[in-house]
N, CA, C and O atoms as a MOPAC input file, in Angstrom:
PM7 MOZYME 1SCF
protein

 N    -24.06000 1    13.89500 1   -43.38400 1
 C    -22.79200 1    14.58600 1   -43.15900 1
 C    -21.95500 1    14.47600 1   -44.42500 1
 O    -21.83400 1    13.39000 1   -44.99300 1
 N    -21.38300 1    15.57500 1   -44.87100 1
 C    -20.52800 1    15.52900 1   -46.05900 1
 C    -19.25300 1    14.73700 1   -45.78200 1
 O    -18.82000 1    14.62900 1   -44.63500 1
 N    -18.66300 1    14.19200 1   -46.82100 1
 C    -17.43100 1    13.42600 1   -46.69700 1
 C    -16.25200 1    14.39000 1   -46.58500 1
 O    -15.75100 1    14.89600 1   -47.58900 1
 N    -15.81700 1    14.63900 1   -45.34400 1
 C    -14.70100 1    15.54600 1   -45.07500 1
 C    -13.72300 1    14.85400 1   -44.13500 1
 O    -14.11800 1    13.96700 1   -43.37800 1
 N    -12.44500 1    15.25000 1   -44.17300 1
 C    -11.47900 1    14.61300 1   -43.28900 1
 C    -11.74500 1    14.93100 1   -41.81800 1
 O    -12.11100 1    16.05500 1   -41.47600 1
 N    -11.56100 1    13.94900 1   -40.96600 1
 C    -11.71500 1    14.12600 1   -39.53400 1
 C    -13.14200 1    13.96400 1   -39.07800 1
 O    -14.08700 1    14.18800 1   -39.83500 1
 N    -13.28400 1    13.57000 1   -37.83200 1
 C    -14.60100 1    13.44700 1   -37.24100 1
 C    -15.00500 1    14.79300 1   -36.64700 1
 O    -14.15900 1    15.66700 1   -36.46300 1
 N    -16.26100 1    14.96100 1   -36.35200 1
 C    -16.76700 1    16.23700 1   -35.83300 1
 C    -15.96700 1    16.67200 1   -34.60800 1
 O    -15.57200 1    17.83400 1   -34.50800 1
 N    -15.72800 1    15.76000 1   -33.68700 1
 C    -15.02400 1    16.12900 1   -32.45700 1
 C    -13.62600 1    16.65200 1   -32.77400 1
 O    -13.22400 1    17.69900 1   -32.26600 1
 N    -12.88400 1    15.92900 1   -33.61100 1
 C    -11.53000 1    16.38400 1   -33.94300 1
 C    -11.54500 1    17.69600 1   -34.70700 1
 O    -10.67800 1    18.54500 1   -34.49900 1
 N    -12.51200 1    17.87000 1   -35.58100 1
 C    -12.59400 1    19.11600 1   -36.36000 1
 C    -12.84100 1    20.32700 1   -35.46000 1
 O    -12.39300 1    21.43300 1   -35.76500 1
 N    -13.54800 1    20.12000 1   -34.36100 1
 C    -13.80700 1    21.21600 1   -33.42100 1
 C    -12.74700 1    21.30800 1   -32.32400 1
 O    -12.36700 1    22.40300 1   -31.91200 1
 N    -12.27500 1    20.15500 1   -31.85600 1
 C    -11.37000 1    20.11900 1   -30.71100 1
 C     -9.96600 1    20.60800 1   -31.03400 1
 O     -9.42100 1    21.42100 1   -30.28700 1
 N     -9.37000 1    20.14300 1   -32.11300 1
 C     -7.96800 1    20.45100 1   -32.34500 1
 C     -7.69800 1    21.91600 1   -32.67600 1
 O     -6.67700 1    22.43700 1   -32.22900 1
 N     -8.53600 1    22.60600 1   -33.42200 1
 C     -8.31100 1    24.05400 1   -33.54800 1
 C     -8.35100 1    24.77600 1   -32.19100 1
 O     -7.58900 1    25.71500 1   -31.95900 1
 N     -9.24100 1    24.33200 1   -31.30400 1
 C     -9.28800 1    24.89400 1   -29.94100 1
 C     -7.97600 1    24.60800 1   -29.20100 1
 O     -7.39900 1    25.51000 1   -28.59300 1
 N     -7.50800 1    23.36400 1   -29.25000 1
 C     -6.27100 1    23.00300 1   -28.56800 1
 C     -5.08900 1    23.79100 1   -29.12300 1
 O     -4.25000 1    24.28400 1   -28.36900 1
 N     -5.03400 1    23.90400 1   -30.44500 1
 C     -3.93300 1    24.63800 1   -31.06500 1
 C     -4.00800 1    26.12900 1   -30.74200 1
 O     -2.97300 1    26.79200 1   -30.66500 1
 N     -5.21300 1    26.66500 1   -30.55100 1
 C     -5.32300 1    28.08400 1   -30.18300 1
 C     -4.75000 1    28.32700 1   -28.78700 1
 O     -4.26000 1    29.42000 1   -28.50100 1
 N     -4.80800 1    27.32200 1   -27.92100 1
 C     -4.18200 1    27.45300 1   -26.60300 1
 C     -2.65900 1    27.53800 1   -26.74600 1
 O     -2.00600 1    28.26700 1   -25.99900 1
 N     -2.10000 1    26.80200 1   -27.69500 1
 C     -0.66000 1    26.87000 1   -27.95100 1
 C     -0.29500 1    28.25200 1   -28.48300 1
 O      0.71000 1    28.82900 1   -28.06900 1
 N     -1.09300 1    28.77900 1   -29.38600 1
 C     -0.84800 1    30.12000 1   -29.93100 1
 C     -0.93500 1    31.16300 1   -28.81200 1
 O     -0.12400 1    32.08800 1   -28.76900 1
 N     -1.90300 1    31.02300 1   -27.91200 1
 C     -2.01700 1    31.93700 1   -26.76700 1
 C     -0.74400 1    31.88700 1   -25.93300 1
 O     -0.22900 1    32.92700 1   -25.52100 1
 N     -0.23800 1    30.69500 1   -25.68300 1
 C      1.00900 1    30.52900 1   -24.93900 1
 C      2.15200 1    31.23600 1   -25.66000 1
 O      2.95000 1    31.92600 1   -25.02600 1
 N      2.23600 1    31.07100 1   -26.97300 1
 C      3.29100 1    31.70700 1   -27.77500 1
 C      3.18200 1    33.23100 1   -27.73800 1
 O      4.18400 1    33.92600 1   -27.56800 1
 N      1.98200 1    33.73800 1   -27.89500 1
 C      1.77300 1    35.18100 1   -28.01600 1
 C      1.87300 1    35.93800 1   -26.69700 1
 O      2.30400 1    37.09100 1   -26.67100 1
 N      1.47600 1    35.29200 1   -25.60000 1
 C      1.41000 1    36.00200 1   -24.32200 1
 C      2.54700 1    35.68300 1   -23.37300 1
 O      2.82800 1    36.45800 1   -22.45900 1
 N      3.20900 1    34.54200 1   -23.58000 1
 C      4.23800 1    34.12900 1   -22.63800 1
 C      3.67000 1    33.51300 1   -21.37700 1
 O      4.41200 1    33.22500 1   -20.43700 1
 N      2.34800 1    33.30400 1   -21.34500 1
 C      1.75400 1    32.60800 1   -20.19400 1
 C      2.35100 1    31.21400 1   -20.10400 1
 O      2.77600 1    30.65200 1   -21.11300 1
 N      2.38500 1    30.65400 1   -18.90200 1
 C      2.87700 1    29.29300 1   -18.78000 1
 C      1.71700 1    28.30800 1   -18.98200 1
 O      0.54600 1    28.65600 1   -18.83300 1
 N      2.07600 1    27.09600 1   -19.31900 1
 C      1.08500 1    26.06900 1   -19.64500 1
 C      0.12800 1    25.81100 1   -18.47900 1
 O     -1.07500 1    25.65100 1   -18.68600 1
 N      0.65000 1    25.77000 1   -17.28500 1
 C     -0.20100 1    25.48800 1   -16.12500 1
 C     -1.26800 1    26.56400 1   -15.93700 1
 O     -2.40700 1    26.24900 1   -15.59300 1
 N     -0.91400 1    27.81900 1   -16.15800 1
 C     -1.88300 1    28.91500 1   -16.00800 1
 C     -3.00900 1    28.79700 1   -17.02900 1
 O     -4.18200 1    28.97200 1   -16.69800 1
 N     -2.63900 1    28.49900 1   -18.27300 1
 C     -3.66500 1    28.34800 1   -19.31000 1
 C     -4.58500 1    27.17600 1   -18.97300 1
 O     -5.80600 1    27.28900 1   -19.07500 1
 N     -3.99600 1    26.06300 1   -18.57600 1
 C     -4.80600 1    24.88800 1   -18.23100 1
 C     -5.70600 1    25.16100 1   -17.02600 1
 O     -6.86700 1    24.75100 1   -17.00800 1
 N     -5.17700 1    25.84600 1   -16.03300 1
 C     -5.97800 1    26.16800 1   -14.84200 1
 C     -7.14900 1    27.08000 1   -15.21000 1
 O     -8.26400 1    26.88300 1   -14.72600 1
 N     -6.90500 1    28.06800 1   -16.05400 1
 C     -7.98800 1    28.96000 1   -16.48800 1
 C     -9.12500 1    28.17600 1   -17.13800 1
 O    -10.29400 1    28.44700 1   -16.86400 1
 N     -8.80200 1    27.21900 1   -17.98700 1
 C     -9.84500 1    26.46100 1   -18.67400 1
 C    -10.52000 1    25.45000 1   -17.74900 1
 O    -11.71000 1    25.17300 1   -17.90200 1
 N     -9.78000 1    24.90300 1   -16.80000 1
 C    -10.41000 1    23.98900 1   -15.83400 1
 C    -11.37000 1    24.75300 1   -14.92700 1
 O    -12.51500 1    24.34100 1   -14.73800 1
 N    -10.90400 1    25.85700 1   -14.37100 1
 C    -11.72400 1    26.59400 1   -13.41200 1
 C    -12.74600 1    27.50000 1   -14.09700 1
 O    -13.89000 1    27.59300 1   -13.65300 1
 N    -12.33900 1    28.16000 1   -15.16500 1
 C    -13.20900 1    29.13000 1   -15.82400 1
 C    -14.23800 1    28.52700 1   -16.75200 1
 O    -15.33700 1    29.06200 1   -16.90200 1
 N    -13.88600 1    27.40700 1   -17.38000 1
 C    -14.81500 1    26.78900 1   -18.33700 1
 C    -15.33000 1    25.43900 1   -17.85800 1
 O    -16.16300 1    24.81900 1   -18.52000 1
 N    -14.84300 1    24.98700 1   -16.72100 1
 C    -15.31700 1    23.72200 1   -16.17400 1
 C    -14.80800 1    22.49600 1   -16.92200 1
 O    -15.38900 1    21.41700 1   -16.80600 1
 N    -13.73300 1    22.64900 1   -17.68700 1
 C    -13.17600 1    21.49700 1   -18.39700 1
 C    -12.44500 1    20.59500 1   -17.40600 1
 O    -11.80100 1    21.09800 1   -16.48500 1
 N    -12.52800 1    19.29300 1   -17.57000 1
 C    -11.85100 1    18.39600 1   -16.63700 1
 C    -10.32600 1    18.42600 1   -16.77400 1
 O     -9.60900 1    18.01300 1   -15.86200 1
 N     -9.83700 1    18.91300 1   -17.91200 1
 C     -8.40600 1    18.96500 1   -18.18200 1
 C     -8.15200 1    20.17500 1   -19.07300 1
 O     -8.96100 1    20.49000 1   -19.94600 1
 N     -7.04400 1    20.84000 1   -18.85400 1
 C     -6.70400 1    21.98000 1   -19.68800 1
 C     -6.27500 1    21.54700 1   -21.08200 1
 O     -5.93200 1    20.38400 1   -21.29100 1
 N     -6.29000 1    22.47200 1   -22.04000 1
 C     -5.98400 1    22.11700 1   -23.42800 1
 C     -4.54800 1    21.65300 1   -23.64700 1
 O     -4.30900 1    20.77700 1   -24.47800 1
 N     -3.60300 1    22.21200 1   -22.93200 1
 C     -2.21100 1    21.82100 1   -23.13400 1
 C     -1.93300 1    20.46900 1   -22.49100 1
 O     -1.15900 1    19.67300 1   -23.02400 1
 N     -2.55300 1    20.20900 1   -21.35900 1
 C     -2.44600 1    18.88200 1   -20.73900 1
 C     -3.10900 1    17.82700 1   -21.62300 1
 O     -2.63000 1    16.69700 1   -21.70800 1
 N     -4.20700 1    18.19500 1   -22.27900 1
 C     -4.87200 1    17.25400 1   -23.18300 1
 C     -3.99400 1    16.95300 1   -24.39600 1
 O     -3.91200 1    15.80400 1   -24.82800 1
 N     -3.34300 1    17.96500 1   -24.94400 1
 C     -2.40100 1    17.71500 1   -26.03900 1
 C     -1.30000 1    16.75900 1   -25.58600 1
 O     -0.93600 1    15.84000 1   -26.32000 1
 N     -0.76800 1    16.96800 1   -24.38300 1
 C      0.25300 1    16.06100 1   -23.84800 1
 C     -0.28000 1    14.64000 1   -23.71100 1
 O      0.43400 1    13.67900 1   -23.99700 1
 N     -1.51300 1    14.50300 1   -23.28000 1
 C     -2.11000 1    13.17600 1   -23.10800 1
 C     -2.27800 1    12.47100 1   -24.45300 1
 O     -1.96200 1    11.28700 1   -24.57600 1
 N     -2.76700 1    13.18100 1   -25.44600 1
 C     -2.95700 1    12.61200 1   -26.78400 1
 C     -1.60500 1    12.27500 1   -27.40300 1
 O     -1.47400 1    11.27800 1   -28.11300 1
 N     -0.61400 1    13.09600 1   -27.13800 1
 C      0.70800 1    12.96500 1   -27.75900 1
 C      0.86300 1    14.07800 1   -28.78300 1
 O      0.00600 1    14.25400 1   -29.64800 1
 N      1.94600 1    14.82200 1   -28.68800 1
 C      2.10600 1    15.97100 1   -29.56500 1
 C      2.28100 1    15.54900 1   -31.01600 1
 O      1.81700 1    16.23700 1   -31.92500 1
 N      2.94500 1    14.42800 1   -31.23900 1
 C      3.10900 1    13.92700 1   -32.59900 1
 C      1.78500 1    13.47100 1   -33.19800 1
 O      1.51100 1    13.70900 1   -34.37400 1
 N      0.97300 1    12.81900 1   -32.38700 1
 C     -0.35300 1    12.38100 1   -32.83200 1
 C     -1.23700 1    13.60000 1   -33.08000 1
 O     -1.98600 1    13.63700 1   -34.05600 1
 N     -1.15300 1    14.59100 1   -32.20200 1
 C     -1.93500 1    15.82100 1   -32.36200 1
 C     -1.57200 1    16.54300 1   -33.65200 1
 O     -2.44600 1    17.05400 1   -34.35300 1
 N     -0.29000 1    16.58300 1   -33.95900 1
 C      0.14300 1    17.20700 1   -35.21200 1
 C     -0.44000 1    16.46200 1   -36.40900 1
 O     -0.92200 1    17.08400 1   -37.35500 1
 N     -0.39600 1    15.13600 1   -36.36900 1
 C     -0.93500 1    14.33200 1   -37.47500 1
 C     -2.43000 1    14.57100 1   -37.65000 1
 O     -2.91400 1    14.67000 1   -38.77700 1
 N     -3.15800 1    14.66300 1   -36.55100 1
 C     -4.59400 1    14.95200 1   -36.62800 1
 C     -4.79800 1    16.34200 1   -37.21900 1
 O     -5.64000 1    16.53200 1   -38.09600 1
 N     -4.02500 1    17.31300 1   -36.73600 1
 C     -4.13500 1    18.67400 1   -37.25400 1
 C     -3.88600 1    18.74000 1   -38.74500 1
 O     -4.60800 1    19.43000 1   -39.46500 1
 N     -2.87800 1    18.03500 1   -39.21700 1
 C     -2.58700 1    18.01600 1   -40.65500 1
 C     -3.73000 1    17.37700 1   -41.43800 1
 O     -4.07200 1    17.83500 1   -42.52800 1
 N     -4.31900 1    16.32600 1   -40.88600 1
 C     -5.42300 1    15.64100 1   -41.56000 1
 C     -6.63500 1    16.54900 1   -41.73000 1
 O     -7.31200 1    16.50600 1   -42.75700 1
 N     -6.90200 1    17.36400 1   -40.72700 1
 C     -8.08700 1    18.22600 1   -40.80400 1
 C     -7.76700 1    19.59900 1   -41.39500 1
 O     -8.65800 1    20.44000 1   -41.51800 1
 N     -6.51700 1    19.83200 1   -41.75700 1
 C     -6.13800 1    21.09500 1   -42.38500 1
 C     -5.95800 1    22.24400 1   -41.42700 1
 O     -6.09200 1    23.40300 1   -41.82000 1
 N     -5.65500 1    21.94700 1   -40.16700 1
 C     -5.44900 1    23.00500 1   -39.16600 1
 C     -4.01000 1    23.51900 1   -39.23400 1
 O     -3.09000 1    22.79100 1   -39.60800 1
 N     -3.84300 1    24.76900 1   -38.87000 1
 C     -2.50600 1    25.37300 1   -38.77900 1
 C     -1.80300 1    24.78200 1   -37.55900 1
 O     -2.34800 1    24.81200 1   -36.45600 1
 N     -0.60200 1    24.24800 1   -37.74700 1
 C      0.15900 1    23.64700 1   -36.64300 1
 C      1.02400 1    24.74100 1   -36.01800 1
 O      1.85700 1    25.33300 1   -36.70400 1
 N      0.83800 1    25.01900 1   -34.71900 1
 C      1.61900 1    26.07800 1   -34.07200 1
 C      3.11900 1    25.75200 1   -34.02500 1
 O      3.51200 1    24.59300 1   -33.89900 1
 N      3.93400 1    26.78800 1   -34.12800 1
 C      5.39000 1    26.62600 1   -34.13300 1
 C      5.89200 1    25.95700 1   -32.85900 1
 O      6.79900 1    25.12600 1   -32.91500 1
 N      5.31800 1    26.30700 1   -31.71600 1
 C      5.77400 1    25.71700 1   -30.44100 1
 C      5.52100 1    24.21400 1   -30.41200 1
 O      6.32600 1    23.46500 1   -29.85900 1
 N      4.42800 1    23.77000 1   -30.99400 1
 C      4.14100 1    22.33900 1   -31.07100 1
 C      5.20200 1    21.64800 1   -31.92600 1
 O      5.72300 1    20.59800 1   -31.54800 1
 N      5.51400 1    22.23000 1   -33.06500 1
 C      6.54500 1    21.68300 1   -33.95100 1
 C      7.89100 1    21.61900 1   -33.23100 1
 O      8.61700 1    20.63300 1   -33.34900 1
 N      8.21900 1    22.67100 1   -32.48700 1
 C      9.48900 1    22.73400 1   -31.76300 1
 C      9.59200 1    21.61600 1   -30.73300 1
 O     10.62100 1    20.94500 1   -30.64300 1
 N      8.53400 1    21.41500 1   -29.95900 1
 C      8.55500 1    20.35100 1   -28.95300 1
 C      8.71000 1    18.98300 1   -29.60400 1
 O      9.44500 1    18.13800 1   -29.09300 1
 N      8.03300 1    18.75400 1   -30.71400 1
 C      8.15200 1    17.48000 1   -31.42200 1
 C      9.59400 1    17.28100 1   -31.89500 1
 O     10.14300 1    16.18700 1   -31.76500 1
 N     10.20200 1    18.32800 1   -32.43900 1
 C     11.59300 1    18.24300 1   -32.88300 1
 C     12.53400 1    17.88800 1   -31.73500 1
 O     13.56000 1    17.23900 1   -31.94000 1
 N     12.17500 1    18.32000 1   -30.52000 1
 C     12.97700 1    18.02200 1   -29.32100 1
 C     12.64100 1    16.65400 1   -28.73400 1
 O     13.17400 1    16.28100 1   -27.68900 1
 N     11.76100 1    15.90400 1   -29.39800 1
 C     11.27900 1    14.60200 1   -28.91100 1
 C     10.51900 1    14.72600 1   -27.59000 1
 O     10.40800 1    13.75600 1   -26.83900 1
 N     10.00100 1    15.91400 1   -27.31300 1
 C      9.12300 1    16.14400 1   -26.16500 1
 C      7.70400 1    15.93000 1   -26.68500 1
 O      7.06500 1    16.85600 1   -27.18400 1
 N      7.22500 1    14.69700 1   -26.55900 1
 C      5.96600 1    14.30600 1   -27.19100 1
 C      4.78600 1    14.26700 1   -26.23400 1
 O      3.70000 1    13.82400 1   -26.61000 1
 N      4.98400 1    14.72400 1   -25.00100 1
 C      3.90600 1    14.69700 1   -24.01600 1
 C      4.16100 1    13.63600 1   -22.96800 1
 O      5.30800 1    13.30000 1   -22.67100 1
 N      3.09200 1    13.11500 1   -22.41400 1
 C      3.21500 1    12.14500 1   -21.31400 1
 C      4.07300 1    10.94300 1   -21.67900 1
 O      4.85600 1    10.46100 1   -20.86100 1
 N      3.92500 1    10.45600 1   -22.91600 1
 C      4.64500 1     9.22700 1   -23.28600 1
 C      6.15500 1     9.39800 1   -23.30500 1
 O      6.88600 1     8.41200 1   -23.22100 1
 N      6.63600 1    10.63600 1   -23.41400 1
 C      8.08100 1    10.86300 1   -23.38800 1
 C      8.53600 1    11.52100 1   -22.07800 1
 O      9.73100 1    11.72300 1   -21.86300 1
 N      7.58800 1    11.85000 1   -21.21700 1
 C      7.92500 1    12.47100 1   -19.92200 1
 C      7.96500 1    13.98800 1   -19.95200 1
 O      8.15400 1    14.63300 1   -18.92100 1
 N      7.78400 1    14.56400 1   -21.15600 1
 C      7.83100 1    16.02400 1   -21.27500 1
 C      7.06700 1    16.44600 1   -22.52400 1
 O      7.13500 1    15.79200 1   -23.56500 1
 N      6.35000 1    17.53600 1   -22.40000 1
 C      5.64100 1    18.16800 1   -23.49600 1
 C      5.44500 1    19.60600 1   -23.09300 1
 O      6.41900 1    20.32600 1   -22.87600 1
 N      4.19800 1    20.04100 1   -22.98700 1
 C      3.94300 1    21.36900 1   -22.44300 1
 C      4.13900 1    21.35400 1   -20.93700 1
 O      4.39200 1    22.39300 1   -20.32700 1
 N      4.02400 1    20.18200 1   -20.34400 1
 C      4.27200 1    19.96600 1   -18.90600 1
 C      5.33900 1    18.90000 1   -18.76300 1
 O      5.62000 1    18.17200 1   -19.71500 1
 N      5.93800 1    18.79900 1   -17.58400 1
 C      6.88200 1    17.71800 1   -17.26200 1
 C      6.12500 1    16.64200 1   -16.48800 1
 O      5.29400 1    16.94200 1   -15.63100 1
 N      6.42500 1    15.39300 1   -16.80300 1
 C      5.75500 1    14.24800 1   -16.15700 1
 C      6.77400 1    13.32800 1   -15.52100 1
 O      6.40600 1    12.31200 1   -14.93100 1

């Protein structure tokens, strides 16, 4: 394996997770609908936006920057609002 930033899983996973944020931005769909589609339609145990909340939006941004991924504006906005996901009680979902 070449010496590149990020592990294989993060290099594949975070662009996928961030694309769910872009879909939310572009379509106006709500987070629960996107997560439900991926749970039911793709058999994922958790939707992408719920997974971002679980990881922590600030941590997700740091991983994205490390691997050179484009950070979606909505993710940046939530971080600025201190809505960091489960650990703060609010992110793409309320906890």
